[in-house]
TORKOL-4160 file (C-alpha; in steps of 0.2 Angstrom, whole numbers, padded with zeros to 4 digits, m for minus):
436
<pt num="1" X="m0117" Y="0086" Z="m0056"/>
<pt num="2" X="m0111" Y="0100" Z="m0045"/>
<pt num="3" X="m0103" Y="0088" Z="m0033"/>
<pt num="4" X="m0092" Y="0081" Z="m0047"/>
<pt num="5" X="m0087" Y="0098" Z="m0052"/>
<pt num="6" X="m0082" Y="0103" Z="m0034"/>
<pt num="7" X="m0072" Y="0087" Z="m0032"/>
<pt num="8" X="m0064" Y="0089" Z="m0050"/>
<pt num="9" X="m0059" Y="0107" Z="m0046"/>
<pt num="10" X="m0052" Y="0102" Z="m0029"/>
<pt num="11" X="m0041" Y="0089" Z="m0037"/>
<pt num="12" X="m0035" Y="0101" Z="m0051"/>
<pt num="13" X="m0031" Y="0114" Z="m0038"/>
<pt num="14" X="m0021" Y="0102" Z="m0027"/>
<pt num="15" X="m0011" Y="0097" Z="m0043"/>
<pt num="16" X="m0008" Y="0115" Z="m0047"/>
<pt num="17" X="m0002" Y="0120" Z="m0030"/>
<pt num="18" X="0009" Y="0105" Z="m0028"/>
<pt num="19" X="0017" Y="0109" Z="m0046"/>
<pt num="20" X="0020" Y="0127" Z="m0041"/>
<pt num="21" X="0030" Y="0121" Z="m0026"/>
<pt num="22" X="0019" Y="0123" Z="m0011"/>
<pt num="23" X="0021" Y="0110" Z="0002"/>
<pt num="24" X="0009" Y="0095" Z="m0001"/>
<pt num="25" X="0005" Y="0095" Z="0018"/>
<pt num="26" X="m0001" Y="0113" Z="0017"/>
<pt num="27" X="m0010" Y="0112" Z="0000"/>
<pt num="28" X="m0019" Y="0096" Z="0005"/>
<pt num="29" X="m0026" Y="0104" Z="0021"/>
<pt num="30" X="m0031" Y="0120" Z="0012"/>
<pt num="31" X="m0039" Y="0111" Z="m0002"/>
<pt num="32" X="m0048" Y="0099" Z="0009"/>
<pt num="33" X="m0055" Y="0113" Z="0020"/>
<pt num="34" X="m0061" Y="0123" Z="0004"/>
<pt num="35" X="m0068" Y="0107" Z="m0004"/>
<pt num="36" X="m0078" Y="0103" Z="0012"/>
<pt num="37" X="m0086" Y="0120" Z="0013"/>
<pt num="38" X="m0090" Y="0119" Z="m0005"/>
<pt num="39" X="m0098" Y="0102" Z="m0003"/>
<pt num="40" X="m0110" Y="0110" Z="0010"/>
<pt num="41" X="m0101" Y="0105" Z="0026"/>
<pt num="42" X="m0103" Y="0116" Z="0041"/>
<pt num="43" X="m0087" Y="0123" Z="0049"/>
<pt num="44" X="m0091" Y="0114" Z="0065"/>
<pt num="45" X="m0093" Y="0097" Z="0056"/>
<pt num="46" X="m0078" Y="0101" Z="0045"/>
<pt num="47" X="m0067" Y="0103" Z="0061"/>
<pt num="48" X="m0073" Y="0086" Z="0067"/>
<pt num="49" X="m0069" Y="0078" Z="0050"/>
<pt num="50" X="m0052" Y="0085" Z="0051"/>
<pt num="51" X="m0049" Y="0078" Z="0068"/>
<pt num="52" X="m0056" Y="0061" Z="0062"/>
<pt num="53" X="m0045" Y="0061" Z="0047"/>
<pt num="54" X="m0029" Y="0064" Z="0056"/>
<pt num="55" X="m0034" Y="0051" Z="0070"/>
<pt num="56" X="m0039" Y="0037" Z="0058"/>
<pt num="57" X="m0024" Y="0040" Z="0047"/>
<pt num="58" X="m0011" Y="0041" Z="0061"/>
<pt num="59" X="m0019" Y="0027" Z="0070"/>
<pt num="60" X="m0016" Y="0015" Z="0056"/>
<pt num="61" X="0000" Y="0022" Z="0049"/>
<pt num="62" X="0011" Y="0032" Z="0060"/>
<pt num="63" X="0020" Y="0019" Z="0071"/>
<pt num="64" X="0021" Y="0007" Z="0056"/>
<pt num="65" X="0030" Y="0020" Z="0046"/>
<pt num="66" X="0041" Y="0026" Z="0060"/>
<pt num="67" X="0046" Y="0008" Z="0065"/>
<pt num="68" X="0048" Y="0003" Z="0047"/>
<pt num="69" X="0060" Y="0017" Z="0044"/>
<pt num="70" X="0070" Y="0013" Z="0060"/>
<pt num="71" X="0072" Y="m0005" Z="0055"/>
<pt num="72" X="0077" Y="0000" Z="0037"/>
<pt num="73" X="0090" Y="0012" Z="0044"/>
<pt num="74" X="0098" Y="m0001" Z="0055"/>
<pt num="75" X="0098" Y="m0013" Z="0041"/>
<pt num="76" X="0107" Y="0000" Z="0030"/>
<pt num="77" X="0119" Y="0006" Z="0043"/>
<pt num="78" X="0124" Y="m0011" Z="0048"/>
<pt num="79" X="0127" Y="m0017" Z="0031"/>
<pt num="80" X="0113" Y="m0030" Z="0031"/>
<pt num="81" X="0103" Y="m0022" Z="0017"/>
<pt num="82" X="0119" Y="m0022" Z="0007"/>
<pt num="83" X="0121" Y="m0040" Z="0011"/>
<pt num="84" X="0103" Y="m0044" Z="0005"/>
<pt num="85" X="0105" Y="m0034" Z="m0011"/>
<pt num="86" X="0122" Y="m0043" Z="m0015"/>
<pt num="87" X="0114" Y="m0060" Z="m0012"/>
<pt num="88" X="0099" Y="m0056" Z="m0022"/>
<pt num="89" X="0110" Y="m0050" Z="m0037"/>
<pt num="90" X="0121" Y="m0065" Z="m0036"/>
<pt num="91" X="0106" Y="m0077" Z="m0035"/>
<pt num="92" X="0095" Y="m0069" Z="m0049"/>
<pt num="93" X="0108" Y="m0059" Z="m0058"/>
<pt num="94" X="0106" Y="m0041" Z="m0062"/>
<pt num="95" X="0096" Y="m0045" Z="m0078"/>
<pt num="96" X="0082" Y="m0054" Z="m0068"/>
<pt num="97" X="0082" Y="m0043" Z="m0052"/>
<pt num="98" X="0064" Y="m0037" Z="m0056"/>
<pt num="99" X="0058" Y="m0054" Z="m0055"/>
<pt num="100" X="0067" Y="m0057" Z="m0038"/>
<pt num="101" X="0058" Y="m0041" Z="m0031"/>
<pt num="102" X="0042" Y="m0046" Z="m0039"/>
<pt num="103" X="0043" Y="m0063" Z="m0029"/>
<pt num="104" X="0049" Y="m0054" Z="m0013"/>
<pt num="105" X="0034" Y="m0042" Z="m0014"/>
<pt num="106" X="0022" Y="m0056" Z="m0017"/>
<pt num="107" X="0028" Y="m0066" Z="m0003"/>
<pt num="108" X="0028" Y="m0051" Z="0009"/>
<pt num="109" X="0012" Y="m0045" Z="0002"/>
<pt num="110" X="0001" Y="m0060" Z="0006"/>
<pt num="111" X="0002" Y="m0058" Z="0025"/>
<pt num="112" X="0006" Y="m0040" Z="0027"/>
<pt num="113" X="m0005" Y="m0025" Z="0024"/>
<pt num="114" X="0001" Y="m0014" Z="0010"/>
<pt num="115" X="0008" Y="0000" Z="0021"/>
<pt num="116" X="0018" Y="m0011" Z="0032"/>
<pt num="117" X="0025" Y="m0021" Z="0017"/>
<pt num="118" X="0029" Y="m0005" Z="0008"/>
<pt num="119" X="0039" Y="0002" Z="0023"/>
<pt num="120" X="0048" Y="m0015" Z="0025"/>
<pt num="121" X="0054" Y="m0016" Z="0007"/>
<pt num="122" X="0058" Y="0002" Z="0003"/>
<pt num="123" X="0076" Y="0001" Z="0011"/>
<pt num="124" X="0079" Y="m0015" Z="0000"/>
<pt num="125" X="0074" Y="m0005" Z="m0015"/>
<pt num="126" X="0085" Y="0009" Z="m0011"/>
<pt num="127" X="0100" Y="m0002" Z="m0007"/>
<pt num="128" X="0098" Y="m0012" Z="m0024"/>
<pt num="129" X="0097" Y="0005" Z="m0033"/>
<pt num="130" X="0113" Y="0011" Z="m0025"/>
<pt num="131" X="0121" Y="m0006" Z="m0028"/>
<pt num="132" X="0116" Y="m0008" Z="m0046"/>
<pt num="133" X="0114" Y="0010" Z="m0052"/>
<pt num="134" X="0097" Y="0005" Z="m0060"/>
<pt num="135" X="0083" Y="0017" Z="m0060"/>
<pt num="136" X="0073" Y="0017" Z="m0044"/>
<pt num="137" X="0056" Y="0014" Z="m0053"/>
<pt num="138" X="0063" Y="0000" Z="m0063"/>
<pt num="139" X="0065" Y="m0009" Z="m0046"/>
<pt num="140" X="0051" Y="m0001" Z="m0036"/>
<pt num="141" X="0037" Y="m0004" Z="m0048"/>
<pt num="142" X="0038" Y="m0023" Z="m0048"/>
<pt num="143" X="0039" Y="m0023" Z="m0029"/>
<pt num="144" X="0025" Y="m0011" Z="m0026"/>
<pt num="145" X="0014" Y="m0019" Z="m0039"/>
<pt num="146" X="0015" Y="m0036" Z="m0030"/>
<pt num="147" X="0010" Y="m0028" Z="m0013"/>
<pt num="148" X="m0005" Y="m0019" Z="m0021"/>
<pt num="149" X="m0011" Y="m0034" Z="m0030"/>
<pt num="150" X="m0011" Y="m0045" Z="m0015"/>
<pt num="151" X="m0019" Y="m0032" Z="m0005"/>
<pt num="152" X="m0034" Y="m0030" Z="m0017"/>
<pt num="153" X="m0036" Y="m0048" Z="m0022"/>
<pt num="154" X="m0031" Y="m0060" Z="m0008"/>
<pt num="155" X="m0037" Y="m0064" Z="0009"/>
<pt num="156" X="m0032" Y="m0061" Z="0023"/>
<pt num="157" X="m0032" Y="m0043" Z="0018"/>
<pt num="158" X="m0046" Y="m0033" Z="0025"/>
<pt num="159" X="m0055" Y="m0029" Z="0009"/>
<pt num="160" X="m0057" Y="m0047" Z="0002"/>
<pt num="161" X="m0061" Y="m0053" Z="0019"/>
<pt num="162" X="m0075" Y="m0040" Z="0021"/>
<pt num="163" X="m0082" Y="m0045" Z="0004"/>
<pt num="164" X="m0081" Y="m0064" Z="0007"/>
<pt num="165" X="m0092" Y="m0061" Z="0022"/>
<pt num="166" X="m0104" Y="m0049" Z="0013"/>
<pt num="167" X="m0106" Y="m0059" Z="m0002"/>
<pt num="168" X="m0107" Y="m0077" Z="0006"/>
<pt num="169" X="m0092" Y="m0082" Z="m0004"/>
<pt num="170" X="m0081" Y="m0097" Z="m0001"/>
<pt num="171" X="m0064" Y="m0091" Z="0006"/>
<pt num="172" X="m0053" Y="m0105" Z="m0001"/>
<pt num="173" X="m0061" Y="m0103" Z="m0018"/>
<pt num="174" X="m0059" Y="m0084" Z="m0018"/>
<pt num="175" X="m0040" Y="m0086" Z="m0013"/>
<pt num="176" X="m0037" Y="m0099" Z="m0027"/>
<pt num="177" X="m0046" Y="m0087" Z="m0040"/>
<pt num="178" X="m0037" Y="m0072" Z="m0033"/>
<pt num="179" X="m0020" Y="m0080" Z="m0035"/>
<pt num="180" X="m0024" Y="m0085" Z="m0053"/>
<pt num="181" X="m0029" Y="m0067" Z="m0056"/>
<pt num="182" X="m0015" Y="m0059" Z="m0047"/>
<pt num="183" X="m0001" Y="m0068" Z="m0057"/>
<pt num="184" X="m0005" Y="m0060" Z="m0074"/>
<pt num="185" X="m0009" Y="m0043" Z="m0065"/>
<pt num="186" X="0007" Y="m0042" Z="m0056"/>
<pt num="187" X="0018" Y="m0047" Z="m0071"/>
<pt num="188" X="0010" Y="m0034" Z="m0082"/>
<pt num="189" X="0009" Y="m0020" Z="m0069"/>
<pt num="190" X="0027" Y="m0025" Z="m0062"/>
<pt num="191" X="0042" Y="m0030" Z="m0073"/>
<pt num="192" X="0033" Y="m0026" Z="m0090"/>
<pt num="193" X="0027" Y="m0009" Z="m0084"/>
<pt num="194" X="0043" Y="m0006" Z="m0074"/>
<pt num="195" X="0054" Y="m0007" Z="m0089"/>
<pt num="196" X="0044" Y="0006" Z="m0098"/>
<pt num="197" X="0047" Y="0018" Z="m0084"/>
<pt num="198" X="0066" Y="0018" Z="m0084"/>
<pt num="199" X="0066" Y="0036" Z="m0090"/>
<pt num="200" X="0058" Y="0042" Z="m0074"/>
<pt num="201" X="0074" Y="0042" Z="m0064"/>
<pt num="202" X="0073" Y="0055" Z="m0050"/>
<pt num="203" X="0088" Y="0057" Z="m0039"/>
<pt num="204" X="0089" Y="0046" Z="m0024"/>
<pt num="205" X="0084" Y="0054" Z="m0007"/>
<pt num="206" X="0097" Y="0052" Z="0007"/>
<pt num="207" X="0085" Y="0040" Z="0016"/>
<pt num="208" X="0093" Y="0024" Z="0022"/>
<pt num="209" X="0110" Y="0029" Z="0016"/>
<pt num="210" X="0124" Y="0021" Z="0026"/>
<pt num="211" X="0136" Y="0033" Z="0034"/>
<pt num="212" X="0147" Y="0027" Z="0047"/>
<pt num="213" X="0141" Y="0009" Z="0050"/>
<pt num="214" X="0153" Y="m0006" Z="0052"/>
<pt num="215" X="0162" Y="m0011" Z="0036"/>
<pt num="216" X="0161" Y="m0029" Z="0038"/>
<pt num="217" X="0144" Y="m0035" Z="0032"/>
<pt num="218" X="0134" Y="m0046" Z="0043"/>
<pt num="219" X="0129" Y="m0064" Z="0038"/>
<pt num="220" X="0116" Y="m0069" Z="0025"/>
<pt num="221" X="0105" Y="m0079" Z="0038"/>
<pt num="222" X="0104" Y="m0065" Z="0050"/>
<pt num="223" X="0102" Y="m0051" Z="0037"/>
<pt num="224" X="0087" Y="m0060" Z="0029"/>
<pt num="225" X="0079" Y="m0066" Z="0045"/>
<pt num="226" X="0079" Y="m0049" Z="0053"/>
<pt num="227" X="0073" Y="m0040" Z="0038"/>
<pt num="228" X="0059" Y="m0053" Z="0035"/>
<pt num="229" X="0055" Y="m0056" Z="0054"/>
<pt num="230" X="0040" Y="m0044" Z="0053"/>
<pt num="231" X="0033" Y="m0055" Z="0039"/>
<pt num="232" X="0036" Y="m0071" Z="0048"/>
<pt num="233" X="0028" Y="m0065" Z="0064"/>
<pt num="234" X="0013" Y="m0058" Z="0054"/>
<pt num="235" X="0012" Y="m0075" Z="0045"/>
<pt num="236" X="0012" Y="m0085" Z="0061"/>
<pt num="237" X="m0002" Y="m0074" Z="0068"/>
<pt num="238" X="m0013" Y="m0078" Z="0053"/>
<pt num="239" X="m0010" Y="m0096" Z="0055"/>
<pt num="240" X="m0013" Y="m0095" Z="0073"/>
<pt num="241" X="m0029" Y="m0086" Z="0071"/>
<pt num="242" X="m0035" Y="m0100" Z="0058"/>
<pt num="243" X="m0028" Y="m0115" Z="0067"/>
<pt num="244" X="m0025" Y="m0113" Z="0085"/>
<pt num="245" X="m0038" Y="m0114" Z="0099"/>
<pt num="246" X="m0040" Y="m0101" Z="0112"/>
<pt num="247" X="m0026" Y="m0101" Z="0124"/>
<pt num="248" X="m0009" Y="m0093" Z="0128"/>
<pt num="249" X="0000" Y="m0098" Z="0112"/>
<pt num="250" X="m0013" Y="m0091" Z="0101"/>
<pt num="251" X="m0014" Y="m0075" Z="0111"/>
<pt num="252" X="0005" Y="m0072" Z="0111"/>
<pt num="253" X="0006" Y="m0076" Z="0092"/>
<pt num="254" X="m0009" Y="m0064" Z="0088"/>
<pt num="255" X="m0001" Y="m0050" Z="0098"/>
<pt num="256" X="0017" Y="m0053" Z="0091"/>
<pt num="257" X="0009" Y="m0053" Z="0073"/>
<pt num="258" X="0001" Y="m0036" Z="0075"/>
<pt num="259" X="0011" Y="m0026" Z="0062"/>
<pt num="260" X="0016" Y="m0012" Z="0074"/>
<pt num="261" X="0022" Y="m0025" Z="0087"/>
<pt num="262" X="0031" Y="m0036" Z="0074"/>
<pt num="263" X="0040" Y="m0020" Z="0068"/>
<pt num="264" X="0045" Y="m0015" Z="0085"/>
<pt num="265" X="0051" Y="m0032" Z="0090"/>
<pt num="266" X="0061" Y="m0033" Z="0073"/>
<pt num="267" X="0069" Y="m0016" Z="0077"/>
<pt num="268" X="0074" Y="m0021" Z="0094"/>
<pt num="269" X="0082" Y="m0037" Z="0088"/>
<pt num="270" X="0091" Y="m0027" Z="0074"/>
<pt num="271" X="0098" Y="m0015" Z="0086"/>
<pt num="272" X="0104" Y="m0029" Z="0097"/>
<pt num="273" X="0110" Y="m0041" Z="0084"/>
<pt num="274" X="0117" Y="m0030" Z="0071"/>
<pt num="275" X="0122" Y="m0015" Z="0082"/>
<pt num="276" X="0126" Y="m0020" Z="0100"/>
<pt num="277" X="0132" Y="m0037" Z="0097"/>
<pt num="278" X="0144" Y="m0031" Z="0083"/>
<pt num="279" X="0151" Y="m0017" Z="0094"/>
<pt num="280" X="0141" Y="m0002" Z="0089"/>
<pt num="281" X="0139" Y="0009" Z="0104"/>
<pt num="282" X="0122" Y="0016" Z="0111"/>
<pt num="283" X="0126" Y="0034" Z="0105"/>
<pt num="284" X="0128" Y="0028" Z="0087"/>
<pt num="285" X="0113" Y="0018" Z="0087"/>
<pt num="286" X="0103" Y="0033" Z="0094"/>
<pt num="287" X="0109" Y="0043" Z="0080"/>
<pt num="288" X="0103" Y="0030" Z="0068"/>
<pt num="289" X="0086" Y="0030" Z="0076"/>
<pt num="290" X="0085" Y="0050" Z="0076"/>
<pt num="291" X="0090" Y="0050" Z="0058"/>
<pt num="292" X="0077" Y="0038" Z="0053"/>
<pt num="293" X="0063" Y="0047" Z="0061"/>
<pt num="294" X="0069" Y="0064" Z="0054"/>
<pt num="295" X="0070" Y="0057" Z="0037"/>
<pt num="296" X="0052" Y="0052" Z="0036"/>
<pt num="297" X="0043" Y="0065" Z="0047"/>
<pt num="298" X="0038" Y="0076" Z="0033"/>
<pt num="299" X="0031" Y="0060" Z="0024"/>
<pt num="300" X="0021" Y="0056" Z="0039"/>
<pt num="301" X="0013" Y="0074" Z="0039"/>
<pt num="302" X="0009" Y="0073" Z="0020"/>
<pt num="303" X="0001" Y="0056" Z="0022"/>
<pt num="304" X="m0009" Y="0063" Z="0037"/>
<pt num="305" X="m0015" Y="0078" Z="0027"/>
<pt num="306" X="m0020" Y="0066" Z="0013"/>
<pt num="307" X="m0031" Y="0056" Z="0026"/>
<pt num="308" X="m0040" Y="0073" Z="0030"/>
<pt num="309" X="m0043" Y="0075" Z="0011"/>
<pt num="310" X="m0051" Y="0058" Z="0010"/>
<pt num="311" X="m0061" Y="0060" Z="0026"/>
<pt num="312" X="m0069" Y="0076" Z="0020"/>
<pt num="313" X="m0075" Y="0066" Z="0004"/>
<pt num="314" X="m0082" Y="0052" Z="0015"/>
<pt num="315" X="m0091" Y="0063" Z="0028"/>
<pt num="316" X="m0098" Y="0075" Z="0015"/>
<pt num="317" X="m0108" Y="0061" Z="0008"/>
<pt num="318" X="m0099" Y="0058" Z="m0008"/>
<pt num="319" X="m0100" Y="0039" Z="m0006"/>
<pt num="320" X="m0118" Y="0039" Z="m0003"/>
<pt num="321" X="m0122" Y="0050" Z="m0018"/>
<pt num="322" X="m0112" Y="0039" Z="m0029"/>
<pt num="323" X="m0120" Y="0023" Z="m0022"/>
<pt num="324" X="m0137" Y="0030" Z="m0026"/>
<pt num="325" X="m0132" Y="0035" Z="m0044"/>
<pt num="326" X="m0124" Y="0018" Z="m0047"/>
<pt num="327" X="m0140" Y="0009" Z="m0043"/>
<pt num="328" X="m0148" Y="0016" Z="m0058"/>
<pt num="329" X="m0135" Y="0009" Z="m0070"/>
<pt num="330" X="m0140" Y="m0007" Z="m0081"/>
<pt num="331" X="m0125" Y="m0018" Z="m0086"/>
<pt num="332" X="m0118" Y="m0036" Z="m0083"/>
<pt num="333" X="m0116" Y="m0038" Z="m0064"/>
<pt num="334" X="m0097" Y="m0041" Z="m0063"/>
<pt num="335" X="m0093" Y="m0026" Z="m0074"/>
<pt num="336" X="m0106" Y="m0016" Z="m0064"/>
<pt num="337" X="m0097" Y="m0021" Z="m0048"/>
<pt num="338" X="m0080" Y="m0016" Z="m0055"/>
<pt num="339" X="m0086" Y="0001" Z="m0062"/>
<pt num="340" X="m0096" Y="0006" Z="m0046"/>
<pt num="341" X="m0081" Y="0002" Z="m0035"/>
<pt num="342" X="m0069" Y="0011" Z="m0047"/>
<pt num="343" X="m0079" Y="0027" Z="m0047"/>
<pt num="344" X="m0080" Y="0026" Z="m0028"/>
<pt num="345" X="m0062" Y="0024" Z="m0027"/>
<pt num="346" X="m0058" Y="0039" Z="m0038"/>
<pt num="347" X="m0070" Y="0050" Z="m0029"/>
<pt num="348" X="m0066" Y="0044" Z="m0011"/>
<pt num="349" X="m0048" Y="0039" Z="m0011"/>
<pt num="350" X="m0049" Y="0025" Z="0001"/>
<pt num="351" X="m0049" Y="0007" Z="m0006"/>
<pt num="352" X="m0056" Y="0000" Z="0010"/>
<pt num="353" X="m0070" Y="0013" Z="0010"/>
<pt num="354" X="m0074" Y="0010" Z="m0008"/>
<pt num="355" X="m0075" Y="m0009" Z="m0005"/>
<pt num="356" X="m0086" Y="m0007" Z="0010"/>
<pt num="357" X="m0098" Y="0005" Z="0001"/>
<pt num="358" X="m0098" Y="m0005" Z="m0015"/>
<pt num="359" X="m0102" Y="m0021" Z="m0005"/>
<pt num="360" X="m0119" Y="m0014" Z="0000"/>
<pt num="361" X="m0123" Y="m0009" Z="m0018"/>
<pt num="362" X="m0118" Y="m0025" Z="m0027"/>
<pt num="363" X="m0123" Y="m0038" Z="m0014"/>
<pt num="364" X="m0141" Y="m0039" Z="m0020"/>
<pt num="365" X="m0135" Y="m0043" Z="m0038"/>
<pt num="366" X="m0128" Y="m0060" Z="m0033"/>
<pt num="367" X="m0146" Y="m0066" Z="m0028"/>
<pt num="368" X="m0155" Y="m0058" Z="m0043"/>
<pt num="369" X="m0142" Y="m0062" Z="m0057"/>
<pt num="370" X="m0134" Y="m0078" Z="m0050"/>
<pt num="371" X="m0117" Y="m0071" Z="m0052"/>
<pt num="372" X="m0103" Y="m0080" Z="m0043"/>
<pt num="373" X="m0100" Y="m0073" Z="m0026"/>
<pt num="374" X="m0081" Y="m0077" Z="m0027"/>
<pt num="375" X="m0080" Y="m0067" Z="m0044"/>
<pt num="376" X="m0090" Y="m0053" Z="m0037"/>
<pt num="377" X="m0077" Y="m0052" Z="m0023"/>
<pt num="378" X="m0063" Y="m0051" Z="m0035"/>
<pt num="379" X="m0072" Y="m0038" Z="m0047"/>
<pt num="380" X="m0075" Y="m0026" Z="m0032"/>
<pt num="381" X="m0056" Y="m0029" Z="m0027"/>
<pt num="382" X="m0050" Y="m0025" Z="m0044"/>
<pt num="383" X="m0061" Y="m0009" Z="m0045"/>
<pt num="384" X="m0054" Y="m0003" Z="m0028"/>
<pt num="385" X="m0037" Y="0000" Z="m0035"/>
<pt num="386" X="m0042" Y="0010" Z="m0050"/>
<pt num="387" X="m0035" Y="0027" Z="m0053"/>
<pt num="388" X="m0027" Y="0031" Z="m0037"/>
<pt num="389" X="m0022" Y="0050" Z="m0036"/>
<pt num="390" X="m0021" Y="0064" Z="m0024"/>
<pt num="391" X="m0035" Y="0058" Z="m0012"/>
<pt num="392" X="m0025" Y="0042" Z="m0008"/>
<pt num="393" X="m0012" Y="0042" Z="0006"/>
<pt num="394" X="m0002" Y="0028" Z="m0004"/>
<pt num="395" X="m0001" Y="0040" Z="m0018"/>
<pt num="396" X="0009" Y="0052" Z="m0007"/>
<pt num="397" X="0019" Y="0039" Z="0001"/>
<pt num="398" X="0025" Y="0033" Z="m0016"/>
<pt num="399" X="0028" Y="0051" Z="m0022"/>
<pt num="400" X="0038" Y="0057" Z="m0007"/>
<pt num="401" X="0049" Y="0041" Z="m0004"/>
<pt num="402" X="0054" Y="0040" Z="m0022"/>
<pt num="403" X="0056" Y="0059" Z="m0024"/>
<pt num="404" X="0044" Y="0061" Z="m0039"/>
<pt num="405" X="0035" Y="0076" Z="m0046"/>
<pt num="406" X="0016" Y="0076" Z="m0047"/>
<pt num="407" X="0018" Y="0072" Z="m0066"/>
<pt num="408" X="0030" Y="0057" Z="m0063"/>
<pt num="409" X="0019" Y="0050" Z="m0049"/>
<pt num="410" X="0003" Y="0050" Z="m0060"/>
<pt num="411" X="0014" Y="0042" Z="m0074"/>
<pt num="412" X="0020" Y="0029" Z="m0063"/>
<pt num="413" X="0010" Y="0025" Z="m0047"/>
<pt num="414" X="m0007" Y="0030" Z="m0055"/>
<pt num="415" X="m0004" Y="0020" Z="m0071"/>
<pt num="416" X="0002" Y="0005" Z="m0061"/>
<pt num="417" X="m0013" Y="0004" Z="m0050"/>
<pt num="418" X="m0025" Y="0007" Z="m0065"/>
<pt num="419" X="m0016" Y="m0007" Z="m0075"/>
<pt num="420" X="m0018" Y="m0019" Z="m0060"/>
<pt num="421" X="m0037" Y="m0014" Z="m0060"/>
<pt num="422" X="m0040" Y="m0017" Z="m0078"/>
<pt num="423" X="m0030" Y="m0033" Z="m0080"/>
<pt num="424" X="m0040" Y="m0039" Z="m0064"/>
<pt num="425" X="m0056" Y="m0035" Z="m0073"/>
<pt num="426" X="m0050" Y="m0045" Z="m0088"/>
<pt num="427" X="m0046" Y="m0059" Z="m0077"/>
<pt num="428" X="m0063" Y="m0059" Z="m0068"/>
<pt num="429" X="m0072" Y="m0060" Z="m0085"/>
<pt num="430" X="m0061" Y="m0074" Z="m0091"/>
<pt num="431" X="m0063" Y="m0084" Z="m0075"/>
<pt num="432" X="m0082" Y="m0081" Z="m0077"/>
<pt num="433" X="m0081" Y="m0090" Z="m0094"/>
<pt num="434" X="m0070" Y="m0104" Z="m0087"/>
<pt num="435" X="m0079" Y="m0108" Z="m0071"/>
<pt num="436" X="m0095" Y="m0099" Z="m0073"/>
């Protein structure tokens, strides 16, 4: 009980300090240190945990965020983002623009990790918001809901793949069931929820805002191909990993399909095709690059501090204690799997860590209860996105990019993630009746 009180107090303090105007970067670090000491960590272990939290977060995010911001800046300054926005509006109409973004997010989210897909699509959201005058969350929620839904339900994302292996599930059947669940989840948590959030309309940040780029817009084909080239490269790497034998072609495609490499290649092509080839001098392109990095530097620091907060929870043994507590619960296996994972997610913050921990807790239930391994994968996946809050780096990424207050972030991001989780659980229980 004391552990839960400490974590609840830490979360409440974090919300209070941020609401009072203290930089989230500083407040997250201070609260994480205080929480670690209160949970019984020694100062020496706490210092190691801080280093580990910074390292693990930056290793997975820093270059992806920076390169994604650079690609977005080039697309915006060159007019390519405006061309994409204009084409989408013409094809779907402003009235149906949410469905265009939902489809885009779903297609991008299948091969891409959430963070990479988010960074690639944020410039498009900003461009459409400026072009249409629509509230930013009206456009952002359907896009991000698609990315989050594919991340928690569909292979080849790491969480579902880990669970498929741990539970001995069939990959193809899991993918089919996951798509069947993802469609209603993303519709409810995307366009339907996004329409209810139009009142949350913060001022747009200067990120990705065009300044002195060429007035003549680039062509449709080049704009879409360059913007989506990271997605194409990553998709090819997934196919190569599944279909090609060992050899040079497979090696090259797997390397080019790494999210960091894919974004680097896309940025270089964007600088050449949308910059140099159209007469933009190197000095101007360098200004674009510097502006992109400066614009997201604080965001990277805040996300890194969020990683420290998460690592303190992991290293202090919170996950192990919750796992031991969860084993004593008595309830239907699919609901148990969802609830145990949701509790781990709320306490720890990392969806992947929650999934890995929950896998060890619920795997024995498959043999003892005869529950479907594929549905157990999806139940755990649904639980892994429940109640995202201040201990989740994605919470801060969403908050900072869209210039939201803490209250607005809870009312939008946290509600969206929780909606995906609950609708996902409903889908699992319905599928159990249909295919059970």
